Backbone as CSV, one residue per row, in Angstrom:
resi,resn,N_x,N_y,N_z,CA_x,CA_y,CA_z,C_x,C_y,C_z
1,MET,-125.556,147.467,-101.078,-125.231,147.511,-99.677,-126.195,147.398,-98.969
2,VAL,-127.635,147.692,-99.384,-128.680,147.315,-98.592,-129.033,145.783,-98.536
3,LYS,-128.769,145.164,-100.020,-128.848,143.810,-100.024,-128.137,143.112,-98.973
4,ALA,-126.805,143.474,-98.916,-125.864,142.917,-98.082,-126.371,142.837,-96.556
5,LYS,-126.871,143.901,-96.249,-127.211,143.933,-94.634,-128.395,142.924,-94.666
6,ALA,-129.331,142.891,-95.554,-130.639,141.988,-95.439,-130.246,140.656,-95.287
7,LYS,-129.312,140.225,-96.227,-128.547,138.957,-96.179,-128.018,138.746,-94.772
8,GLY,-127.341,139.660,-94.127,-126.760,139.401,-92.854,-127.778,139.244,-91.812
9,LYS,-128.888,139.941,-91.885,-129.916,139.857,-90.880,-130.720,138.463,-91.198
10,ILE,-130.777,137.908,-92.331,-131.426,136.465,-92.451,-130.567,135.442,-91.896
11,LYS,-129.305,135.463,-92.223,-128.275,134.588,-91.665,-128.368,134.555,-90.204
12,LYS,-128.410,135.613,-89.577,-128.456,135.760,-88.069,-129.735,135.184,-87.619
13,GLU,-130.813,135.273,-88.150,-132.234,134.699,-87.760,-131.956,133.249,-87.990
14,ASN,-131.427,132.798,-89.009,-131.414,131.427,-89.156,-130.299,130.511,-88.329
15,GLN,-129.604,131.196,-87.475,-128.621,130.610,-86.771,-129.397,129.796,-85.768
16,LYS,-128.806,128.444,-85.446,-129.445,127.576,-84.587,-129.298,128.041,-83.002
17,LEU,-130.451,127.542,-82.416,-130.549,127.916,-81.057,-129.970,126.735,-80.229
18,ARG,-128.950,126.874,-79.371,-128.435,126.027,-78.614,-128.735,125.968,-77.085
19,ILE,-129.286,124.810,-76.670,-130.012,124.848,-75.286,-129.424,123.637,-74.623
20,LEU,-129.286,124.002,-73.156,-129.221,123.078,-72.264,-130.404,122.891,-71.438
21,ALA,-131.060,121.726,-71.445,-132.203,121.488,-70.850,-132.101,120.592,-69.715
22,ALA,-132.689,120.686,-68.587,-132.670,119.769,-67.616,-133.947,119.775,-66.535
23,SER,-134.082,118.698,-65.728,-135.224,118.837,-64.875,-134.928,118.057,-63.708
24,ASP,-135.632,118.258,-62.655,-135.817,117.339,-61.385,-134.407,117.820,-60.579
25,ILE,-133.885,118.794,-60.541,-132.879,119.123,-59.768,-133.076,118.906,-58.196
26,HIS,-134.286,119.012,-57.884,-134.806,118.693,-56.583,-133.637,119.400,-55.410
27,GLY,-133.337,120.670,-55.604,-132.532,121.231,-54.476,-131.185,120.915,-54.445
28,ASP,-130.670,120.199,-55.303,-129.281,119.738,-55.341,-128.361,120.733,-55.946
29,LYS,-127.798,121.370,-55.083,-126.855,122.475,-55.405,-125.618,122.450,-56.254
30,SER,-125.068,120.998,-55.868,-123.750,120.540,-56.645,-124.197,119.931,-57.901
31,LEU,-125.462,119.689,-58.142,-125.807,119.402,-59.477,-126.080,120.601,-60.319
32,ALA,-126.723,121.421,-59.686,-127.010,122.873,-60.364,-125.561,123.490,-60.857
33,LYS,-124.657,123.457,-59.907,-123.364,123.833,-60.430,-122.789,123.208,-61.398
34,ARG,-122.949,121.668,-61.497,-122.192,121.063,-62.602,-122.900,121.460,-63.822
35,LEU,-124.197,121.419,-63.886,-125.068,121.903,-65.067,-124.540,123.125,-65.547
36,ALA,-124.164,124.151,-64.655,-124.107,125.525,-65.007,-122.609,125.554,-65.670
37,GLU,-121.702,124.596,-65.056,-120.471,124.624,-65.762,-120.615,123.961,-67.123
38,ARG,-121.487,123.073,-67.297,-121.630,122.445,-68.576,-122.332,123.295,-69.467
39,ALA,-123.111,124.206,-69.203,-123.805,125.115,-69.944,-122.798,126.103,-70.595
40,LYS,-121.812,126.511,-69.795,-120.681,127.570,-70.044,-119.691,126.681,-71.067
41,LYS,-119.235,125.552,-70.680,-118.338,124.789,-71.603,-118.978,124.485,-72.941
42,GLU,-120.228,124.305,-73.104,-121.025,123.742,-74.230,-121.364,125.044,-75.039
43,ASN,-121.172,126.306,-74.442,-121.528,127.618,-75.084,-123.102,127.730,-75.410
44,VAL,-123.807,127.390,-74.596,-125.383,127.425,-74.993,-125.785,128.799,-75.047
45,ASP,-126.946,128.957,-75.674,-127.455,130.443,-75.824,-128.559,130.504,-74.623
46,LEU,-128.927,129.266,-74.155,-130.044,129.402,-73.214,-130.053,128.075,-72.298
47,VAL,-130.690,128.265,-71.078,-130.840,127.152,-70.143,-132.361,126.845,-69.889
48,ILE,-132.965,125.692,-70.104,-134.324,125.639,-69.730,-134.325,124.537,-68.579
49,LEU,-135.121,124.855,-67.460,-135.190,123.973,-66.130,-136.645,123.612,-66.197
50,SER,-136.799,122.318,-66.394,-138.236,122.097,-66.664,-138.754,121.086,-65.288
51,GLY,-138.842,122.182,-64.354,-139.546,121.849,-63.211,-138.930,120.921,-62.115
52,ASP,-139.667,120.777,-60.982,-138.953,120.067,-59.771,-137.509,120.791,-59.404
53,LEU,-137.560,122.065,-59.264,-136.280,122.667,-58.964,-135.929,122.538,-57.413
54,THR,-136.896,122.202,-56.649,-136.813,122.111,-55.181,-137.366,120.628,-54.993
55,PHE,-137.219,120.209,-53.805,-137.851,119.117,-53.050,-138.820,119.535,-52.119
56,ALA,-140.166,119.362,-52.474,-141.307,119.972,-51.606,-141.011,121.257,-51.043
57,GLU,-140.274,122.131,-51.865,-140.050,123.557,-51.422,-139.118,123.793,-50.311
58,MET,-138.354,122.746,-49.860,-137.588,122.950,-48.801,-136.187,123.548,-49.088
59,SER,-135.719,123.569,-50.384,-134.452,124.015,-50.622,-134.412,124.753,-52.068
60,THR,-134.476,126.182,-51.909,-134.466,127.039,-53.005,-133.071,127.837,-53.441
61,GLU,-132.235,127.714,-52.468,-130.896,128.395,-52.625,-129.938,127.701,-53.535
62,GLY,-129.172,128.207,-54.317,-128.180,127.722,-55.079,-128.570,127.124,-56.198
63,ILE,-129.865,127.135,-56.614,-130.409,126.311,-57.863,-130.455,127.169,-59.172
64,ILE,-130.725,128.317,-59.022,-130.795,129.193,-60.157,-129.402,130.143,-60.258
65,GLY,-128.908,130.407,-59.145,-127.729,131.350,-59.148,-126.379,130.923,-60.024
66,PRO,-126.053,129.529,-60.068,-124.954,129.188,-60.689,-125.045,129.427,-62.054
67,PHE,-126.202,129.348,-62.667,-126.505,129.654,-64.080,-126.430,131.114,-64.436
68,VAL,-126.937,131.819,-63.581,-126.789,133.354,-63.750,-125.287,133.724,-63.631
69,LYS,-124.464,133.230,-62.737,-122.959,133.445,-62.519,-122.264,133.007,-63.799
70,ALA,-122.953,131.881,-64.668,-122.198,131.533,-65.722,-122.658,132.381,-66.810
71,LYS,-123.489,133.489,-66.641,-123.953,134.410,-67.592,-124.937,133.911,-68.728
72,LYS,-125.630,132.886,-68.157,-126.660,132.177,-69.181,-128.197,132.629,-68.914
73,LYS,-128.904,132.750,-69.995,-130.359,133.134,-69.741,-131.062,131.836,-69.383
74,VAL,-132.074,132.004,-68.421,-132.501,130.866,-67.727,-134.102,131.145,-68.067
75,LEU,-134.795,129.990,-68.535,-135.951,129.803,-68.501,-136.540,128.690,-67.584
76,LEU,-137.599,128.828,-67.002,-138.131,127.778,-65.945,-139.471,127.709,-65.947
77,ILE,-139.823,126.450,-65.386,-141.279,126.150,-64.946,-141.243,125.413,-63.745
78,PRO,-142.295,125.631,-63.033,-142.586,124.756,-61.767,-142.909,123.351,-61.985
79,GLY,-142.519,122.598,-61.200,-142.606,121.172,-61.151,-143.959,120.725,-60.156
80,ASN,-144.065,119.472,-59.830,-145.110,119.388,-58.765,-144.469,119.263,-57.440
81,HIS,-143.218,119.695,-57.219,-142.601,119.931,-55.828,-142.652,121.537,-55.554
82,GLU,-143.034,122.420,-56.247,-142.967,123.818,-55.967,-144.202,124.480,-56.507
83,THR,-144.557,125.479,-55.855,-145.659,126.361,-56.185,-145.319,127.346,-57.408
84,VAL,-146.201,127.754,-58.212,-146.113,128.814,-59.126,-145.407,130.045,-58.371
85,ALA,-145.834,130.331,-57.211,-145.288,131.428,-56.584,-143.864,131.479,-56.335
86,THR,-143.474,130.119,-55.937,-141.982,129.844,-55.695,-141.215,130.118,-57.146
87,ALA,-141.800,129.421,-58.210,-141.044,129.696,-59.412,-140.934,131.292,-60.046
88,ASP,-142.157,131.959,-59.441,-142.073,133.421,-59.825,-141.125,133.977,-59.005
89,PHE,-141.013,133.776,-57.833,-140.092,134.340,-56.930,-138.636,134.082,-57.262
90,LEU,-138.312,132.946,-57.794,-137.125,132.458,-58.165,-136.543,133.329,-59.554
91,ALA,-137.620,133.393,-60.414,-137.567,133.911,-61.678,-137.134,135.522,-61.448
92,GLU,-137.934,136.005,-60.669,-137.807,137.462,-60.369,-136.475,137.860,-59.796
93,LEU,-136.150,136.930,-58.567,-134.803,137.121,-57.992,-133.573,137.177,-58.872
94,TYR,-133.708,136.180,-59.755,-132.403,135.908,-60.707,-132.629,136.497,-62.021
95,GLY,-133.621,137.073,-62.312,-133.897,137.635,-63.760,-134.101,136.619,-64.701
96,ALA,-134.603,135.498,-64.270,-134.978,134.326,-65.237,-136.343,134.605,-65.644
97,THR,-136.944,133.754,-66.568,-138.451,133.744,-67.044,-139.025,132.331,-66.664
98,ASN,-140.196,132.733,-66.061,-141.045,131.604,-65.761,-141.993,131.423,-66.933
99,LEU,-142.047,130.230,-67.613,-142.709,130.040,-68.672,-144.247,129.546,-68.393
100,HIS,-144.416,129.304,-67.314,-145.797,128.811,-66.606,-146.947,129.573,-67.337
101,GLY,-147.461,129.173,-68.557,-148.501,129.850,-69.344,-148.153,130.998,-70.130
102,TYR,-146.938,130.986,-70.301,-146.311,132.161,-71.255,-145.553,131.465,-72.293
103,SER,-144.873,132.693,-73.118,-144.183,132.131,-74.096,-142.962,133.282,-74.413
104,LEU,-142.063,132.709,-75.228,-140.825,133.666,-75.544,-140.268,133.500,-76.810
105,LYS,-139.851,134.324,-77.756,-139.272,134.136,-78.899,-137.667,134.394,-78.755
106,ILE,-137.026,133.614,-79.007,-135.446,133.801,-79.054,-134.980,133.274,-80.497
107,LYS,-134.222,134.277,-80.982,-133.972,134.031,-82.373,-135.210,133.846,-83.386
108,ASP,-135.303,132.571,-83.993,-136.427,132.399,-84.705,-137.193,131.120,-83.965
109,VAL,-137.134,130.932,-82.865,-137.824,129.742,-82.146,-138.672,130.425,-80.920
110,GLY,-139.992,130.048,-81.034,-140.905,130.209,-80.064,-140.972,129.168,-78.832
111,ILE,-140.836,129.724,-77.841,-140.944,128.623,-76.666,-141.930,128.883,-75.839
112,PHE,-142.851,127.861,-75.361,-143.893,128.003,-74.733,-143.998,126.874,-73.616
113,GLY,-144.610,127.060,-72.497,-144.629,125.920,-71.402,-145.861,126.129,-70.339
114,CYS,-145.765,125.000,-69.652,-146.751,124.867,-68.486,-145.829,124.021,-67.587
115,GLY,-146.057,124.434,-66.311,-145.346,123.573,-65.213,-146.400,122.745,-64.366
116,GLY,-146.061,122.081,-63.480,-146.972,121.258,-62.549,-147.053,119.881,-63.315
117,ALA,-147.930,119.147,-62.470,-148.079,117.742,-62.972,-149.511,117.233,-62.208
118,ASN,-149.929,116.390,-62.627,-151.363,115.831,-62.312,-151.410,114.824,-61.194
119,ILE,-150.148,115.012,-60.355,-149.908,114.264,-59.196,-148.829,114.901,-58.356
120,GLY,-148.694,114.698,-57.059,-147.605,115.338,-56.248,-148.240,116.524,-55.235
121,PRO,-147.163,116.859,-54.439,-147.419,117.873,-53.479,-148.360,118.950,-54.079
122,PHE,-147.971,119.529,-55.223,-148.726,120.703,-55.819,-149.004,120.336,-57.195
123,GLU,-150.212,119.831,-57.023,-150.812,119.363,-58.234,-151.588,120.458,-59.096
124,THR,-151.332,120.133,-60.420,-151.890,120.898,-61.437,-152.886,120.303,-62.362
125,SER,-154.178,120.758,-62.346,-155.254,119.876,-62.734,-155.014,119.891,-64.472
126,GLU,-155.595,118.727,-65.138,-155.545,118.506,-66.591,-156.154,119.821,-67.276
127,LYS,-157.157,120.299,-66.720,-157.846,121.477,-67.333,-156.978,122.643,-67.411
128,ASP,-156.286,122.756,-66.252,-155.329,123.817,-66.166,-154.108,123.826,-67.083
129,ILE,-153.701,122.719,-67.205,-152.427,122.484,-68.049,-152.843,122.815,-69.317
130,SER,-154.044,122.203,-69.918,-154.560,122.326,-71.260,-154.820,123.922,-71.686
131,TYR,-155.270,124.648,-70.531,-155.565,126.041,-70.825,-154.096,126.853,-71.002
132,LEU,-153.306,126.552,-69.977,-151.945,127.192,-69.827,-151.095,127.105,-71.066
133,LEU,-151.240,125.813,-71.609,-150.366,125.492,-72.829,-150.929,126.140,-74.005
134,ARG,-152.394,126.274,-74.131,-152.963,127.106,-75.084,-152.553,128.572,-75.069
135,LYS,-152.655,129.043,-73.822,-152.669,130.430,-73.745,-150.904,130.859,-74.082
136,GLY,-149.992,129.954,-73.645,-148.588,130.115,-74.187,-148.540,130.070,-75.552
137,HIS,-148.890,129.039,-76.248,-148.781,128.773,-77.681,-149.438,130.084,-78.466
138,ASP,-150.539,130.600,-77.988,-151.189,131.527,-78.865,-150.294,132.700,-79.280
139,LYS,-149.422,133.060,-78.276,-148.535,134.228,-78.640,-147.488,133.889,-79.550
140,ILE,-147.053,132.650,-79.975,-145.919,132.264,-80.902,-146.510,131.248,-81.856
141,LYS,-147.830,131.244,-81.997,-148.405,130.169,-82.970,-147.873,130.358,-84.472
142,ASN,-147.596,131.400,-85.007,-147.215,131.679,-86.190,-145.584,131.642,-86.664
143,LEU,-144.904,131.244,-85.544,-143.491,131.199,-85.671,-143.264,129.488,-86.339
144,ARG,-142.258,129.325,-87.254,-141.925,128.255,-87.820,-141.415,127.185,-87.089
145,LYS,-140.715,127.588,-85.923,-140.040,126.508,-85.267,-140.548,126.829,-83.518
146,LYS,-140.871,125.669,-83.040,-141.687,125.873,-81.717,-141.105,124.639,-80.751
147,ILE,-140.771,125.019,-79.555,-140.565,124.132,-78.330,-141.534,124.408,-77.341
148,MET,-142.078,123.251,-76.794,-143.107,123.057,-75.850,-142.307,122.516,-74.458
149,VAL,-142.512,123.247,-73.330,-141.803,122.838,-72.079,-142.873,122.426,-71.129
150,THR,-142.724,121.259,-70.544,-143.725,120.843,-69.487,-142.889,119.984,-68.442
151,HIS,-143.275,119.856,-67.294,-142.824,119.073,-66.323,-143.352,117.614,-66.319
152,VAL,-144.474,117.405,-66.615,-145.148,116.064,-66.814,-145.078,115.647,-68.293
153,HIS,-144.981,114.418,-68.416,-144.842,113.747,-69.636,-146.407,113.470,-70.252
154,PRO,-146.499,113.179,-71.759,-147.857,112.894,-72.056,-148.192,111.323,-71.896
155,SER,-149.347,111.359,-71.805,-150.038,109.905,-71.670,-149.834,109.295,-72.982
156,GLU,-149.934,107.878,-72.706,-149.802,106.933,-73.952,-148.485,107.196,-74.640
157,SER,-147.410,107.492,-73.869,-146.038,107.571,-74.394,-145.218,106.413,-73.874
158,LYS,-144.030,106.100,-74.407,-142.974,105.093,-73.804,-142.644,105.588,-72.497
159,MET,-142.719,106.713,-72.249,-142.377,107.283,-70.765,-143.280,106.920,-69.748
160,GLU,-144.389,106.869,-69.962,-145.541,106.695,-69.291,-145.294,105.178,-68.663
161,GLY,-144.979,104.412,-69.554,-144.866,102.960,-69.253,-143.658,102.663,-68.421
162,LEU,-142.957,103.556,-68.173,-141.628,103.272,-67.428,-141.878,103.409,-65.886
163,SER,-142.999,103.948,-65.632,-143.610,103.992,-64.105,-144.867,103.794,-63.778
164,LYS,-144.841,102.941,-62.818,-146.178,102.341,-62.253,-147.027,103.437,-61.386
165,ILE,-146.245,104.390,-61.057,-146.931,105.109,-59.901,-147.134,106.928,-60.445
166,VAL,-146.673,106.948,-61.595,-146.375,108.440,-62.111,-147.242,108.573,-63.595
167,PRO,-148.495,108.943,-63.471,-149.398,108.887,-64.881,-148.897,110.001,-65.786
168,GLY,-149.127,109.672,-66.925,-149.002,110.812,-68.044,-150.109,111.652,-68.118
169,SER,-149.897,112.830,-68.854,-150.908,113.964,-68.906,-151.673,113.819,-70.257
170,THR,-153.032,113.623,-70.076,-153.772,113.688,-71.544,-153.565,115.080,-72.002
171,ALA,-153.645,116.125,-71.324,-153.573,117.549,-71.624,-152.286,117.678,-72.489
172,VAL,-151.159,117.153,-71.832,-149.992,117.377,-72.662,-150.104,116.453,-74.126
173,LYS,-150.557,115.324,-74.026,-150.672,114.451,-75.243,-151.484,115.147,-76.344
174,ASN,-152.547,115.886,-75.876,-153.256,116.500,-76.846,-152.773,117.821,-77.324
175,ALA,-152.034,118.551,-76.420,-151.230,119.797,-76.850,-150.350,119.349,-78.026
176,ILE,-149.595,118.326,-77.852,-148.524,118.065,-78.820,-149.430,117.663,-79.985
177,LYS,-150.427,116.873,-80.005,-151.088,116.521,-81.236,-151.632,117.900,-81.994
178,LYS,-152.170,118.684,-81.225,-152.680,120.010,-81.713,-151.565,121.063,-82.430
179,PHE,-150.645,121.278,-81.476,-149.776,122.359,-81.779,-148.674,122.060,-82.614
180,GLN,-148.172,120.628,-82.451,-147.123,120.030,-83.085,-145.681,120.891,-83.003
181,PRO,-145.509,121.043,-81.983,-143.935,121.711,-81.789,-142.942,120.588,-82.402
182,ASP,-141.910,121.315,-82.850,-140.812,120.604,-83.146,-140.166,119.663,-82.164
183,ILE,-140.129,120.323,-80.989,-139.555,119.473,-79.646,-140.375,119.839,-78.438
184,ALA,-140.636,118.702,-77.660,-141.262,118.857,-76.444,-140.312,118.320,-75.377
185,ILE,-140.290,119.250,-74.373,-139.242,119.012,-73.128,-140.228,118.561,-72.006
186,CYS,-139.760,117.532,-71.489,-140.318,117.082,-70.035,-139.363,116.553,-69.207
187,GLY,-139.858,116.225,-68.060,-138.986,115.675,-67.107,-139.917,114.640,-66.228
188,HIS,-140.034,114.677,-64.873,-141.083,114.055,-63.984,-140.692,112.520,-63.816
189,VAL,-140.702,111.714,-64.692,-140.310,110.267,-64.570,-138.898,110.075,-64.675
190,HIS,-138.335,109.931,-63.416,-136.850,109.741,-63.308,-136.470,108.458,-63.915
191,GLU,-137.233,107.524,-64.012,-136.838,106.327,-64.867,-136.800,106.449,-66.313
192,ALA,-137.321,107.567,-66.800,-137.343,107.795,-68.454,-136.167,108.950,-68.730
193,GLU,-135.113,109.187,-67.724,-134.157,110.329,-68.036,-133.274,110.062,-69.298
194,GLY,-133.411,110.900,-70.090,-132.637,110.931,-71.511,-133.399,110.187,-72.612
195,LEU,-134.481,109.583,-72.276,-135.327,108.964,-73.245,-135.824,110.082,-74.361
196,GLU,-135.879,109.617,-75.671,-136.235,110.327,-76.751,-137.269,109.606,-77.578
197,GLU,-138.416,110.313,-77.948,-139.212,109.353,-78.823,-139.986,110.246,-79.725
198,LYS,-140.670,109.785,-80.692,-141.460,110.595,-81.604,-142.872,110.506,-81.637
199,LEU,-143.631,111.595,-81.360,-145.003,111.651,-81.251,-145.302,112.480,-82.644
200,GLY,-145.737,111.933,-83.632,-146.073,112.629,-84.984,-144.806,113.244,-85.173
201,LYS,-144.794,114.490,-85.719,-143.566,115.193,-86.037,-142.681,115.843,-85.059
202,THR,-143.298,115.614,-83.901,-142.692,116.049,-82.458,-141.647,115.204,-81.782
203,LYS,-140.516,115.516,-81.608,-139.547,114.985,-80.935,-139.659,115.282,-79.321
204,LEU,-140.071,114.046,-78.620,-140.297,114.279,-77.119,-138.779,113.890,-76.502
205,ILE,-138.531,114.678,-75.460,-137.354,114.331,-74.785,-137.469,114.526,-73.180
206,ASN,-137.364,113.368,-72.690,-137.190,113.726,-71.139,-135.788,113.979,-70.816
207,VAL,-135.605,115.199,-70.484,-134.064,115.802,-70.232,-133.461,115.409,-68.959
208,GLY,-134.282,115.085,-68.036,-133.585,114.535,-66.746,-132.662,115.330,-65.964
209,ARG,-132.191,114.827,-65.062,-131.340,115.577,-63.914,-129.945,115.906,-64.677
210,LYS,-129.478,114.885,-65.496,-128.111,115.145,-66.244,-128.187,116.095,-67.412
211,GLY,-129.471,116.230,-67.845,-129.657,117.356,-68.749,-129.290,116.847,-70.093
212,LYS,-129.697,117.861,-71.177,-129.533,117.302,-72.634,-129.285,118.704,-73.374
213,ILE,-128.138,118.484,-74.345,-127.929,119.655,-75.169,-128.826,119.493,-76.290
214,ILE,-129.563,120.551,-76.799,-130.726,120.539,-77.932,-130.144,121.660,-78.797
215,GLU,-130.237,121.485,-80.174,-130.057,122.387,-81.235,-131.312,122.379,-81.919
216,ILE,-131.875,123.631,-82.400,-132.869,123.824,-83.154,-132.780,125.146,-83.959
């Protein structure tokens, strides 16, 4: 009887985590609503919003609410269009989790992140990006499966080559190389929406406004 319970526990731990990840909503309420409907239809366990929730902080209403109404757990980070304080406010108001410099374990997956970017209205320095990713990763470093969430893409990636005005982050590139997450989620470069590439063992995904279903 004890063995049967143990097997059941192992089976539950090994179930895949199903995620809807999106970025760069920029205050578009109708887009947030469509994404929430998709999250419900796809029966995801979790929604990850990878920054630029607003457009220069001018529109915070109706962005997180639709996901909460759909009864989905939300993780978010700030982009370069909102401050950390705004991301904290939205997280507290809607019961979401701001991953900026933090981490969370869901099922057997460790998720850590850092928001902001090295350009834009609310810039985050490369030094801070490096520190916050290291800080978040430290809490889940012993887990077998890991997801890294940033707004900005890594330097020397295909994504960086798609924009002449949006530089990639050396700190993000170095974090991927050092921590080797299974999946790295980003946004920021609108031209790279939906693009996937491999950096070592890591699958890098620009989830974009339309969003991506990810299983791990």
